[in-house]
MDAnalysis code that builds the backbone (N, CA, C; Angstrom):
import MDAnalysis as mda
import numpy as np

u = mda.Universe.empty(723, n_residues=241, atom_resindex=np.repeat(np.arange(241), 3), trajectory=True)
u.add_TopologyAttr("name", ["N", "CA", "C"] * 241)
u.add_TopologyAttr("resid", np.arange(1, 242))
u.add_TopologyAttr("resname", ["UNK", "UNK", "UNK", "UNK", "UNK", "UNK", "UNK", "UNK", "UNK", "UNK", "UNK", "UNK", "UNK", "UNK", "UNK", "UNK", "UNK", "UNK", "UNK", "UNK", "UNK", "UNK", "UNK", "UNK", "UNK", "UNK", "UNK", "UNK", "UNK", "UNK", "UNK", "UNK", "UNK", "UNK", "UNK", "UNK", "UNK", "UNK", "UNK", "UNK", "UNK", "UNK", "UNK", "UNK", "UNK", "UNK", "UNK", "UNK", "UNK", "UNK", "UNK", "UNK", "UNK", "UNK", "UNK", "UNK", "UNK", "UNK", "UNK", "UNK", "UNK", "UNK", "UNK", "UNK", "UNK", "UNK", "UNK", "UNK", "UNK", "UNK", "UNK", "UNK", "UNK", "UNK", "UNK", "UNK", "UNK", "UNK", "UNK", "UNK", "UNK", "UNK", "UNK", "UNK", "UNK", "UNK", "UNK", "UNK", "UNK", "UNK", "UNK", "UNK", "UNK", "UNK", "UNK", "UNK", "UNK", "UNK", "UNK", "UNK", "UNK", "UNK", "UNK", "UNK", "UNK", "UNK", "UNK", "UNK", "UNK", "UNK", "UNK", "UNK", "UNK", "UNK", "UNK", "UNK", "UNK", "UNK", "UNK", "UNK", "UNK", "UNK", "UNK", "UNK", "UNK", "UNK", "UNK", "UNK", "UNK", "UNK", "UNK", "UNK", "UNK", "UNK", "UNK", "UNK", "UNK", "UNK", "UNK", "UNK", "UNK", "UNK", "UNK", "UNK", "UNK", "UNK", "UNK", "UNK", "UNK", "UNK", "UNK", "UNK", "UNK", "UNK", "UNK", "UNK", "UNK", "UNK", "UNK", "UNK", "UNK", "UNK", "UNK", "UNK", "UNK", "UNK", "UNK", "UNK", "UNK", "UNK", "UNK", "UNK", "UNK", "UNK", "UNK", "UNK", "UNK", "UNK", "UNK", "UNK", "UNK", "UNK", "UNK", "UNK", "UNK", "UNK", "UNK", "UNK", "UNK", "UNK", "UNK", "UNK", "UNK", "UNK", "UNK", "UNK", "UNK", "UNK", "UNK", "UNK", "UNK", "UNK", "UNK", "UNK", "UNK", "UNK", "UNK", "UNK", "UNK", "UNK", "UNK", "UNK", "UNK", "UNK", "UNK", "UNK", "UNK", "UNK", "UNK", "UNK", "UNK", "UNK", "UNK", "UNK", "UNK", "UNK", "UNK", "UNK", "UNK", "UNK", "UNK", "UNK", "UNK", "UNK", "UNK", "UNK", "UNK", "UNK", "UNK", "UNK", "UNK"])
u.atoms.positions = np.array([
    [141.185, 223.319, 98.324],
    [141.686, 221.949, 97.703],
    [142.889, 222.374, 97.512],
    [143.265, 223.445, 97.343],
    [144.708, 223.876, 97.210],
    [145.694, 223.318, 97.686],
    [145.802, 223.283, 98.955],
    [146.959, 223.077, 100.026],
    [146.559, 221.512, 100.039],
    [145.612, 220.908, 100.040],
    [145.823, 219.200, 99.570],
    [146.358, 218.779, 98.579],
    [146.158, 218.975, 97.425],
    [146.811, 219.067, 96.281],
    [148.561, 218.954, 96.355],
    [148.660, 220.007, 96.944],
    [149.880, 220.913, 96.824],
    [150.532, 219.473, 97.707],
    [150.286, 219.245, 99.057],
    [150.810, 218.409, 100.350],
    [150.468, 217.154, 98.917],
    [149.990, 216.611, 98.197],
    [150.107, 215.660, 97.594],
    [151.279, 215.474, 96.412],
    [151.079, 216.615, 95.639],
    [152.185, 216.847, 94.909],
    [153.686, 216.476, 95.478],
    [153.806, 217.203, 96.678],
    [155.392, 217.265, 97.176],
    [155.474, 216.614, 97.631],
    [154.783, 215.362, 98.210],
    [155.632, 214.368, 98.704],
    [155.331, 213.173, 97.811],
    [154.721, 213.244, 96.520],
    [155.172, 212.484, 95.244],
    [156.562, 212.653, 94.918],
    [156.416, 213.905, 94.765],
    [158.442, 214.185, 94.067],
    [159.004, 213.874, 95.553],
    [158.908, 214.337, 96.537],
    [159.955, 213.759, 97.302],
    [160.045, 212.021, 97.227],
    [159.518, 211.067, 97.364],
    [159.520, 209.935, 97.060],
    [160.103, 209.717, 95.996],
    [159.481, 210.015, 94.818],
    [159.833, 210.003, 93.032],
    [161.642, 209.971, 93.516],
    [161.875, 211.401, 93.583],
    [163.587, 211.976, 93.992],
    [164.234, 210.863, 94.658],
    [163.385, 210.963, 96.065],
    [164.305, 210.099, 96.810],
    [164.336, 208.362, 97.061],
    [163.343, 207.804, 96.688],
    [163.533, 206.815, 96.526],
    [164.099, 206.256, 94.939],
    [164.050, 207.048, 94.348],
    [163.981, 207.070, 92.864],
    [165.807, 206.750, 92.824],
    [166.309, 207.721, 93.692],
    [167.988, 207.760, 93.582],
    [168.721, 206.610, 94.197],
    [167.625, 206.111, 95.189],
    [167.978, 204.607, 95.816],
    [167.775, 203.398, 95.003],
    [166.780, 203.627, 94.309],
    [166.778, 202.708, 93.344],
    [167.411, 202.612, 92.324],
    [167.771, 203.565, 91.509],
    [168.208, 203.312, 90.150],
    [169.647, 203.966, 90.733],
    [170.236, 204.559, 91.536],
    [171.377, 205.132, 91.361],
    [172.161, 205.066, 92.976],
    [171.483, 204.011, 93.740],
    [172.634, 204.283, 95.197],
    [173.741, 203.262, 95.325],
    [173.540, 202.345, 94.016],
    [175.045, 201.847, 94.190],
    [176.043, 202.991, 93.709],
    [175.762, 203.921, 92.956],
    [176.812, 204.449, 92.721],
    [177.109, 206.347, 93.937],
    [176.197, 206.350, 93.979],
    [176.136, 207.639, 94.528],
    [176.155, 207.231, 96.287],
    [175.518, 206.109, 96.736],
    [175.678, 205.863, 97.856],
    [174.306, 207.017, 99.216],
    [174.852, 206.542, 100.210],
    [174.373, 206.885, 101.158],
    [173.994, 208.125, 101.331],
    [175.322, 208.956, 100.728],
    [175.779, 210.845, 100.768],
    [174.774, 211.174, 99.972],
    [174.565, 210.580, 98.542],
    [173.854, 211.086, 97.508],
    [172.173, 210.870, 97.752],
    [172.252, 209.780, 98.279],
    [170.468, 209.314, 98.660],
    [170.211, 210.429, 99.457],
    [170.773, 211.073, 100.786],
    [170.335, 211.350, 101.994],
    [170.061, 212.876, 101.233],
    [171.481, 213.407, 100.465],
    [171.197, 214.816, 99.415],
    [170.314, 214.586, 98.617],
    [169.905, 213.728, 97.769],
    [168.189, 213.572, 96.935],
    [167.201, 213.875, 97.712],
    [167.083, 213.309, 98.713],
    [166.166, 213.691, 99.424],
    [165.939, 215.232, 100.355],
    [167.177, 215.549, 100.630],
    [167.489, 217.053, 100.667],
    [166.759, 218.080, 99.901],
    [167.573, 217.699, 98.867],
    [167.531, 218.890, 98.079],
    [166.195, 218.735, 97.228],
    [165.302, 217.659, 97.231],
    [163.870, 217.223, 97.200],
    [162.855, 217.998, 98.012],
    [163.179, 217.903, 99.184],
    [162.895, 218.790, 100.181],
    [162.628, 220.588, 100.070],
    [163.723, 220.717, 99.678],
    [164.494, 222.013, 99.395],
    [163.331, 222.587, 98.784],
    [163.557, 221.637, 97.591],
    [162.898, 222.828, 96.259],
    [161.335, 222.819, 96.357],
    [160.793, 221.536, 97.281],
    [159.481, 221.789, 97.296],
    [159.091, 222.427, 98.667],
    [160.154, 223.082, 99.231],
    [159.623, 224.204, 100.025],
    [159.195, 225.345, 99.646],
    [160.014, 225.887, 98.748],
    [159.524, 227.184, 97.917],
    [158.796, 227.000, 96.556],
    [158.453, 225.888, 96.261],
    [157.232, 225.621, 95.552],
    [156.219, 225.169, 96.118],
    [155.945, 224.554, 96.875],
    [154.640, 224.752, 97.476],
    [154.304, 225.436, 98.987],
    [155.751, 225.608, 99.518],
    [155.477, 226.500, 100.887],
    [154.437, 227.456, 101.166],
    [154.598, 228.190, 100.145],
    [153.369, 229.361, 100.310],
    [151.897, 228.964, 100.621],
    [151.730, 227.478, 99.915],
    [150.362, 227.264, 99.241],
    [149.651, 226.606, 100.979],
    [150.849, 225.365, 101.235],
    [150.579, 224.486, 101.832],
    [151.412, 224.302, 103.237],
    [152.648, 224.673, 103.342],
    [153.420, 225.337, 103.968],
    [154.510, 224.069, 104.026],
    [154.571, 222.799, 102.758],
    [155.497, 222.133, 102.572],
    [155.595, 221.019, 103.743],
    [154.373, 220.423, 104.402],
    [154.795, 219.356, 105.039],
    [155.346, 218.317, 104.750],
    [154.432, 218.230, 103.263],
    [154.931, 216.491, 103.009],
    [155.391, 215.429, 103.838],
    [154.765, 215.740, 105.055],
    [155.177, 214.241, 105.543],
    [154.388, 214.188, 106.961],
    [153.468, 213.681, 107.506],
    [152.181, 213.241, 108.535],
    [153.534, 213.912, 109.883],
    [154.534, 213.549, 110.057],
    [155.077, 214.067, 111.271],
    [155.312, 215.483, 111.219],
    [155.619, 216.177, 110.086],
    [155.747, 217.542, 110.139],
    [154.227, 217.866, 110.708],
    [153.277, 217.383, 109.924],
    [151.812, 218.019, 110.370],
    [151.450, 217.989, 111.508],
    [151.984, 216.656, 112.176],
    [151.666, 216.925, 114.010],
    [152.260, 217.805, 114.570],
    [153.898, 218.217, 114.166],
    [154.372, 219.072, 114.723],
    [153.961, 220.563, 114.642],
    [153.336, 220.499, 113.573],
    [152.934, 222.048, 113.329],
    [151.608, 222.083, 113.986],
    [150.805, 221.271, 113.860],
    [149.224, 221.420, 114.984],
    [149.556, 221.176, 116.480],
    [150.528, 220.965, 116.766],
    [150.455, 220.683, 118.493],
    [151.318, 221.921, 118.544],
    [151.903, 222.732, 117.784],
    [152.675, 223.816, 117.915],
    [151.631, 225.269, 117.429],
    [150.465, 224.909, 117.519],
    [149.476, 225.788, 116.838],
    [149.897, 226.441, 115.515],
    [150.494, 225.888, 114.208],
    [150.756, 226.667, 113.442],
    [149.496, 225.974, 112.334],
    [148.450, 225.054, 112.409],
    [147.528, 224.689, 111.608],
    [146.550, 224.518, 112.440],
    [145.135, 224.518, 111.852],
    [143.808, 224.229, 112.328],
    [143.689, 222.372, 112.805],
    [143.057, 222.073, 113.572],
    [142.903, 220.602, 113.698],
    [142.440, 219.922, 112.638],
    [141.238, 220.828, 111.519],
    [140.439, 220.209, 110.880],
    [141.321, 219.490, 109.575],
    [142.458, 219.922, 109.242],
    [143.386, 220.188, 108.411],
    [144.092, 219.062, 108.431],
    [144.437, 218.285, 109.430],
    [145.374, 217.336, 110.263],
    [145.387, 215.979, 108.990],
    [143.806, 215.429, 109.121],
    [143.595, 213.829, 108.591],
    [143.799, 214.552, 106.895],
    [143.083, 215.560, 106.252],
    [143.363, 215.382, 104.957],
    [144.645, 215.993, 104.368],
    [145.662, 216.369, 105.221],
    [147.106, 216.280, 105.200],
    [147.627, 215.003, 104.855],
    [147.374, 214.579, 106.024],
    [147.478, 212.988, 106.270],
    [147.272, 211.498, 104.847],
    [146.121, 212.418, 104.131],
    [145.602, 211.242, 103.283],
    [146.294, 212.134, 102.046],
    [146.274, 213.346, 102.073],
    [147.030, 213.982, 100.543],
    [148.647, 213.203, 100.555],
    [148.888, 213.542, 101.627],
    [150.661, 212.809, 101.786],
    [151.047, 211.483, 101.558],
    [149.784, 210.422, 102.480],
    [150.110, 208.848, 102.024],
    [149.594, 208.319, 100.529],
    [148.899, 209.301, 99.534],
    [148.404, 209.019, 98.426],
    [149.169, 209.290, 97.798],
    [149.976, 210.903, 98.207],
    [151.204, 211.327, 97.106],
    [152.385, 210.102, 97.197],
    [152.663, 209.706, 98.364],
    [154.040, 208.569, 98.639],
    [153.368, 207.604, 97.736],
    [152.593, 206.864, 97.806],
    [152.220, 205.721, 97.092],
    [152.197, 206.254, 95.516],
    [151.693, 207.297, 95.260],
    [151.941, 207.577, 93.322],
    [152.841, 207.396, 93.604],
    [154.242, 207.685, 94.094],
    [155.358, 208.459, 93.674],
    [155.870, 207.387, 93.653],
    [156.347, 206.180, 94.060],
    [156.564, 204.722, 94.133],
    [155.850, 204.776, 93.301],
    [154.563, 204.551, 93.090],
    [153.787, 203.934, 91.779],
    [154.502, 204.276, 90.031],
    [155.120, 205.354, 90.135],
    [155.754, 205.826, 88.981],
    [156.954, 204.943, 88.864],
    [157.663, 204.631, 90.063],
    [158.910, 203.568, 90.112],
    [158.621, 202.734, 89.734],
    [157.455, 201.978, 90.068],
    [157.275, 200.875, 89.814],
    [157.060, 200.376, 88.291],
    [156.231, 201.807, 87.913],
    [155.891, 201.503, 86.283],
    [157.490, 201.614, 85.468],
    [158.196, 202.828, 85.645],
    [159.554, 202.209, 85.332],
    [160.196, 200.900, 85.464],
    [160.132, 200.421, 86.593],
    [160.613, 199.016, 86.799],
    [160.258, 198.519, 86.050],
    [158.864, 198.107, 85.999],
    [157.518, 197.233, 85.194],
    [158.513, 196.965, 83.701],
    [158.465, 198.227, 83.012],
    [159.002, 198.488, 81.763],
    [160.238, 198.523, 81.634],
    [161.345, 197.806, 82.377],
    [162.142, 197.876, 82.271],
    [163.084, 196.670, 82.215],
    [164.246, 196.273, 81.405],
    [164.676, 194.471, 81.651],
    [165.968, 194.302, 81.520],
    [166.604, 195.357, 82.620],
    [167.923, 194.774, 83.249],
    [168.303, 195.748, 84.737],
    [167.751, 195.342, 85.452],
    [167.432, 196.121, 86.658],
    [168.786, 195.555, 87.808],
    [169.326, 195.768, 88.567],
    [170.157, 195.444, 89.496],
    [169.949, 196.013, 90.795],
    [169.625, 195.128, 91.758],
    [168.913, 195.607, 92.774],
    [169.765, 195.077, 94.043],
    [171.108, 195.585, 94.629],
    [171.993, 194.665, 95.579],
    [172.671, 193.656, 94.985],
    [172.478, 192.503, 95.546],
    [173.532, 191.310, 94.275],
    [172.114, 190.854, 93.411],
    [171.239, 191.291, 93.188],
    [170.186, 190.263, 91.927],
    [170.388, 191.343, 90.898],
    [170.802, 190.883, 90.014],
    [170.708, 191.554, 88.431],
    [169.951, 190.789, 87.825],
    [169.792, 191.890, 86.560],
    [168.769, 191.114, 85.380],
    [167.270, 191.103, 85.913],
    [167.202, 191.667, 86.470],
    [165.741, 191.932, 87.086],
    [164.857, 192.793, 86.062],
    [163.080, 192.266, 86.150],
    [162.864, 192.523, 85.100],
    [161.202, 192.454, 85.744],
    [160.013, 193.404, 85.090],
    [158.772, 193.274, 85.782],
    [158.888, 192.899, 87.315],
    [157.788, 192.281, 87.633],
    [157.355, 192.545, 88.648],
    [158.385, 191.916, 89.915],
    [159.142, 190.674, 89.788],
    [160.200, 190.652, 90.112],
    [161.177, 192.130, 90.811],
    [161.439, 192.817, 89.663],
    [162.104, 194.086, 89.996],
    [161.376, 195.022, 90.579],
    [160.046, 195.342, 90.860],
    [159.221, 196.066, 91.384],
    [159.740, 195.769, 93.187],
    [159.555, 194.390, 93.335],
    [158.838, 193.659, 94.434],
    [160.424, 194.072, 95.209],
    [161.816, 193.817, 94.503],
    [162.875, 193.296, 94.537],
    [163.216, 195.340, 95.297],
    [162.919, 196.161, 94.255],
    [162.816, 197.501, 94.719],
    [162.388, 197.701, 96.147],
    [161.004, 197.492, 96.088],
    [160.514, 197.787, 96.980],
    [161.084, 197.493, 98.106],
    [161.322, 196.387, 98.527],
    [161.890, 195.660, 99.803],
    [163.232, 196.588, 100.103],
    [164.305, 196.591, 98.739],
    [165.479, 197.171, 99.358],
    [165.449, 198.728, 100.235],
    [164.095, 199.599, 99.661],
    [164.301, 200.537, 100.192],
    [162.840, 200.950, 100.794],
    [162.714, 199.772, 101.708],
    [161.836, 199.666, 102.403],
    [162.075, 199.777, 104.236],
    [161.948, 200.675, 105.384],
    [162.020, 200.616, 105.954],
    [162.081, 199.152, 107.272],
    [163.423, 199.267, 107.761],
    [163.386, 198.013, 108.663],
    [164.498, 197.786, 110.038],
    [163.847, 197.060, 110.485],
    [165.206, 196.694, 112.193],
    [165.428, 195.557, 112.197],
    [166.501, 194.735, 113.223],
    [166.589, 193.206, 113.237],
    [167.119, 192.986, 112.082],
    [166.660, 191.724, 111.573],
    [167.233, 191.139, 110.315],
    [167.453, 192.210, 109.062],
    [166.328, 192.977, 108.647],
    [166.491, 194.358, 107.895],
    [167.067, 195.567, 107.705],
    [167.675, 195.492, 109.067],
    [168.668, 196.719, 109.042],
    [170.374, 196.285, 109.120],
    [170.582, 197.328, 108.132],
    [172.092, 197.046, 107.589],
    [173.476, 197.024, 109.004],
    [172.859, 197.294, 110.354],
    [173.886, 197.157, 110.682],
    [172.925, 196.196, 112.241],
    [171.897, 195.580, 111.750],
    [171.158, 194.802, 112.690],
    [170.460, 195.277, 113.836],
    [169.815, 196.265, 113.667],
    [169.608, 197.696, 114.945],
    [168.369, 196.971, 115.475],
    [167.946, 196.702, 116.824],
    [167.078, 196.008, 117.083],
    [165.931, 197.085, 117.128],
    [164.615, 196.285, 117.498],
    [163.622, 197.470, 117.537],
    [163.642, 198.277, 118.374],
    [164.062, 198.342, 119.209],
    [164.079, 199.672, 120.289],
    [165.234, 200.527, 119.958],
    [166.620, 199.920, 119.063],
    [167.592, 200.918, 118.367],
    [166.894, 201.943, 117.937],
    [165.815, 200.893, 116.347],
    [165.249, 201.903, 115.481],
    [164.576, 202.907, 115.866],
    [163.354, 202.414, 117.143],
    [163.131, 203.236, 117.560],
    [162.959, 204.579, 117.822],
    [164.150, 204.313, 118.758],
    [165.408, 205.428, 119.066],
    [165.613, 206.314, 118.277],
    [166.536, 205.620, 116.967],
    [166.784, 206.444, 115.706],
    [165.961, 207.190, 115.321],
    [164.733, 206.273, 114.501],
    [163.884, 207.257, 113.902],
    [162.919, 208.313, 114.960],
    [162.638, 208.192, 116.357],
    [162.234, 209.277, 117.079],
    [163.087, 210.684, 117.351],
    [164.647, 210.002, 117.177],
    [165.351, 211.467, 117.457],
    [165.879, 211.793, 116.336],
    [165.453, 211.356, 115.318],
    [165.831, 212.277, 113.704],
    [165.104, 213.038, 113.452],
    [163.691, 212.081, 113.560],
    [162.318, 212.836, 113.376],
    [162.333, 214.314, 113.652],
    [162.696, 214.255, 115.393],
    [162.858, 215.309, 115.810],
    [163.692, 216.720, 115.784],
    [165.203, 215.862, 115.363],
    [165.598, 216.851, 114.607],
    [164.921, 217.935, 113.112],
    [164.592, 216.879, 112.152],
    [163.446, 217.701, 111.167],
    [162.912, 218.254, 111.317],
    [161.948, 217.877, 112.512],
    [160.775, 218.978, 113.352],
    [160.770, 220.174, 114.045],
    [161.535, 219.986, 114.799],
    [161.931, 221.339, 115.380],
    [162.527, 222.028, 114.458],
    [163.521, 221.581, 113.653],
    [163.710, 222.323, 112.184],
    [162.997, 223.567, 111.690],
    [162.118, 222.679, 111.544],
    [160.601, 223.163, 110.397],
    [160.145, 224.011, 111.388],
    [160.012, 223.726, 112.680],
    [159.168, 224.912, 113.343],
    [160.033, 225.650, 113.659],
    [161.499, 226.056, 113.778],
    [162.161, 226.654, 113.770],
    [162.218, 227.612, 112.813],
    [162.876, 227.064, 112.118],
    [162.929, 227.928, 110.367],
    [162.085, 228.636, 109.610],
    [160.404, 228.455, 110.319],
    [159.155, 228.738, 110.090],
    [158.579, 229.546, 110.503],
    [159.518, 229.900, 111.875],
    [158.687, 231.280, 112.789],
    [158.645, 232.151, 112.264],
    [157.836, 233.177, 112.703],
    [157.650, 234.859, 112.623],
    [159.279, 235.338, 112.719],
    [160.017, 234.823, 113.791],
    [160.858, 235.546, 113.985],
    [162.227, 235.120, 113.372],
    [162.454, 234.252, 112.284],
    [163.293, 233.739, 111.652],
    [163.587, 234.607, 110.791],
    [164.708, 234.096, 110.009],
    [165.584, 235.010, 108.544],
    [164.314, 234.874, 107.996],
    [164.101, 235.646, 107.043],
    [163.215, 235.336, 106.146],
    [163.675, 234.965, 104.836],
    [162.870, 233.774, 104.181],
    [163.618, 233.315, 103.111],
    [164.795, 232.232, 102.890],
    [165.101, 231.553, 104.208],
    [166.020, 230.580, 104.219],
    [165.627, 229.407, 104.559],
    [164.149, 229.136, 104.972],
    [163.656, 228.185, 105.730],
    [163.883, 227.184, 104.590],
    [163.765, 227.093, 103.512],
    [163.940, 225.890, 102.761],
    [165.194, 225.275, 103.240],
    [166.360, 226.409, 102.904],
    [168.230, 225.627, 103.217],
    [167.618, 225.033, 104.314],
    [167.393, 225.662, 105.285],
    [167.656, 224.880, 107.105],
    [166.649, 223.467, 106.897],
    [165.794, 223.417, 106.069],
    [164.871, 222.375, 106.419],
    [165.274, 220.774, 105.383],
    [165.901, 221.635, 104.259],
    [166.321, 220.531, 103.438],
    [167.333, 220.192, 104.002],
    [168.570, 220.834, 104.747],
    [169.547, 220.340, 105.416],
    [169.210, 219.418, 106.410],
    [168.386, 219.610, 107.325],
    [167.735, 218.747, 108.097],
    [167.514, 217.451, 107.946],
    [166.617, 217.489, 106.645],
    [166.445, 216.023, 106.357],
    [167.580, 215.227, 105.873],
    [168.326, 216.048, 105.340],
    [169.522, 215.758, 104.639],
    [170.825, 214.966, 105.815],
    [171.026, 215.537, 106.753],
    [171.891, 215.084, 107.802],
    [170.840, 214.125, 108.488],
    [169.927, 214.083, 108.874],
    [169.008, 212.919, 109.490],
    [169.240, 211.605, 108.794],
    [169.057, 212.264, 107.465],
    [169.229, 210.611, 106.445],
    [170.755, 210.327, 106.819],
    [171.805, 210.974, 106.797],
    [172.854, 210.516, 106.632],
    [173.090, 209.672, 107.781],
    [172.329, 209.939, 109.089],
    [172.913, 209.039, 110.307],
    [171.834, 207.683, 110.205],
    [170.381, 208.025, 109.880],
    [169.332, 206.977, 109.805],
    [169.357, 205.980, 108.307],
    [169.790, 206.322, 107.852],
    [170.021, 205.085, 106.289],
    [170.707, 203.690, 106.807],
    [171.890, 203.807, 107.535],
    [172.592, 202.887, 107.822],
    [171.589, 201.812, 108.746],
    [170.767, 202.450, 109.485],
    [170.046, 201.733, 110.905],
    [169.233, 201.428, 110.628],
    [167.980, 202.057, 109.697],
    [166.712, 201.497, 109.533],
    [166.496, 202.139, 107.914],
    [167.290, 202.513, 107.180],
    [167.019, 202.783, 106.027],
    [166.597, 204.105, 105.681],
    [165.885, 204.663, 107.050],
    [165.916, 206.011, 106.851],
    [164.202, 206.618, 106.676],
    [163.393, 206.546, 107.315],
    [162.095, 206.888, 107.037],
    [162.135, 208.212, 107.376],
    [162.143, 208.801, 108.757],
    [161.674, 210.054, 109.169],
    [160.288, 210.674, 108.758],
    [159.387, 209.840, 108.097],
    [158.467, 210.141, 107.465],
    [157.277, 209.097, 106.949],
    [156.714, 208.649, 107.832],
    [155.535, 208.009, 107.857],
    [155.129, 207.456, 106.190],
    [154.990, 208.491, 105.680],
    [154.147, 208.509, 104.441],
    [155.417, 207.707, 103.640],
    [156.827, 207.853, 103.603],
    [157.989, 207.217, 102.806],
    [157.744, 206.158, 103.010],
    [157.465, 205.679, 104.339],
    [157.424, 204.147, 104.693],
    [156.342, 203.466, 104.396],
    [155.583, 204.030, 104.067],
    [154.193, 203.113, 103.947],
    [153.954, 202.810, 102.203],
    [154.474, 203.651, 101.249],
    [154.790, 203.824, 99.884],
    [155.194, 202.291, 99.486],
    [156.969, 201.874, 99.949],
    [157.704, 200.931, 99.342],
    [156.712, 199.630, 100.502],
    [156.468, 199.519, 101.362],
    [155.984, 198.387, 102.238],
    [154.981, 198.030, 101.210],
    [153.741, 198.397, 100.833],
    [152.699, 197.974, 100.189],
    [152.892, 197.642, 99.093],
    [154.197, 197.957, 98.414],
    [154.741, 196.892, 97.222],
    [155.406, 196.112, 97.493],
    [156.266, 196.219, 98.565],
    [157.314, 194.994, 99.145],
    [156.314, 193.684, 99.964],
    [155.284, 194.481, 100.803],
    [154.596, 193.178, 101.649],
    [155.453, 192.573, 102.319],
    [154.801, 191.501, 102.808],
    [155.626, 190.617, 103.866],
    [155.932, 191.329, 104.963],
    [157.914, 191.126, 105.009],
    [158.390, 191.707, 106.561],
    [158.082, 193.072, 106.867],
    [157.865, 194.334, 105.337],
    [158.056, 195.323, 105.669],
    [156.775, 195.930, 106.187],
    [155.062, 194.970, 105.577],
    [154.004, 195.661, 106.417],
    [154.261, 195.103, 107.749],
    [154.720, 193.975, 107.941],
    [154.741, 193.445, 109.379],
    [155.893, 194.653, 110.490],
    [156.799, 195.491, 109.725],
    [157.625, 196.190, 110.804],
    [156.924, 197.528, 110.251],
    [156.302, 198.233, 109.634],
    [155.685, 198.866, 109.133],
    [155.117, 200.187, 110.741],
    [154.653, 199.244, 111.385],
    [154.133, 200.220, 112.473],
    [154.832, 201.062, 113.375],
    [156.753, 200.797, 113.120],
    [157.454, 201.154, 114.187],
    [157.531, 202.549, 113.447],
    [157.482, 202.490, 111.792],
    [157.979, 203.650, 111.629],
    [156.963, 204.963, 111.260],
    [155.644, 204.669, 111.707],
    [154.572, 205.369, 111.794],
    [154.773, 205.780, 113.077],
    [154.580, 204.767, 114.211],
    [154.395, 205.307, 115.503],
    [156.462, 206.435, 115.779],
    [157.304, 205.642, 115.867],
    [158.181, 206.213, 116.174],
    [158.275, 207.981, 115.850],
    [158.377, 208.215, 114.420],
    [158.280, 209.509, 113.716],
    [156.910, 210.200, 114.206],
    [156.367, 209.880, 114.703],
    [154.820, 210.563, 115.444],
    [155.365, 211.156, 116.680],
    [155.688, 210.291, 117.225],
    [156.384, 210.368, 118.871],
    [157.449, 211.402, 118.699],
    [158.221, 211.458, 117.585],
    [159.559, 212.508, 117.321],
    [159.141, 213.645, 117.324],
    [158.132, 214.083, 116.449],
    [157.183, 215.098, 116.181],
    [156.695, 215.511, 117.355],
    [155.465, 214.410, 118.299],
    [155.061, 215.293, 119.339],
    [156.201, 216.102, 120.269],
    [157.631, 215.015, 120.483],
    [158.354, 215.291, 121.358],
    [159.088, 216.643, 120.569],
    [159.621, 217.121, 119.493],
    [160.011, 218.048, 119.178],
    [158.685, 219.219, 119.032],
    [157.522, 219.046, 119.163],
    [156.854, 220.361, 119.212],
    [156.699, 220.728, 120.657],
    [157.035, 219.899, 121.615],
    [156.696, 220.263, 123.065],
    [158.165, 221.123, 123.617],
    [159.145, 220.357, 123.214],
    [160.493, 220.960, 123.163],
    [160.819, 222.565, 123.155],
    [160.295, 222.588, 121.365],
    [160.143, 223.898, 120.887],
    [159.515, 224.696, 121.551],
    [158.226, 224.292, 121.920],
    [157.331, 225.489, 122.460],
    [158.264, 226.160, 124.249],
    [158.877, 224.846, 124.260],
    [159.386, 225.337, 125.778],
    [160.425, 226.319, 125.692],
    [161.493, 226.058, 124.492],
    [162.611, 227.099, 124.001],
    [161.975, 228.205, 123.830],
    [161.144, 228.258, 122.843],
    [160.638, 229.336, 122.352],
    [159.512, 230.764, 123.519],
    [159.690, 229.810, 124.599],
    [158.740, 230.349, 125.552],
    [157.186, 230.178, 126.125],
    [156.668, 229.252, 125.378],
    [155.555, 229.300, 125.394],
    [155.051, 227.932, 126.126],
    [154.093, 227.936, 126.569],
    [153.343, 226.735, 127.129],
    [153.070, 225.836, 126.284],
    [153.376, 224.576, 126.482],
    [153.412, 223.151, 125.781],
    [151.890, 223.078, 125.343],
    [151.384, 222.712, 124.451],
    [150.003, 222.198, 124.250],
    [149.399, 221.401, 125.303],
    [148.251, 221.297, 125.578],
    [147.352, 219.956, 126.766],
    [147.273, 218.648, 125.839],
])
């Protein structure tokens, strides 16, 4: 159970820090600060829980690791469950803070409090396309962006954690990969690159966020499959059947 608990805790921390920065300080730190918050949170967790679970804290990374032969198939679903529950609890802590505050500003809405603040914050950090994309990205554009940027993260994880990679530097490479992927993805889709990260706020936001959630599950998983295939070719190993 230790590795499942580690995945739960790691995903909770990632969502708490990453989305917490976006909710409470996004107006001050901007996309750069939010991207770095996600990257630094992942970097910290790699060195904290990596020795226990591999620090996937992302269903897409788990799929990539499984297809690359880095984990047992029997662990995949328990990892998913731990990651999703961790993300939901991570945003749940943010919701408790928001519900207990009386002067929250989300976007152009000021002095929000209680459930109104929770709903507004969840909607603000949920992933979306079309009218819910800052640049009006179409469904196809959003799908391509999420697929390719998840590909960047997952292939970095596979390469940085390979036995031939320099020892002790995996966390830096992986944290940087998530940060730079967020640099690109935030203006397009609000940056998912992680189905668990997308599921958590969508549950609290409801409405359109749940309606568009499928893309932010399917596209990152497709990116992970592509990353595993390409990595195995690059590494000189036959792709998984």
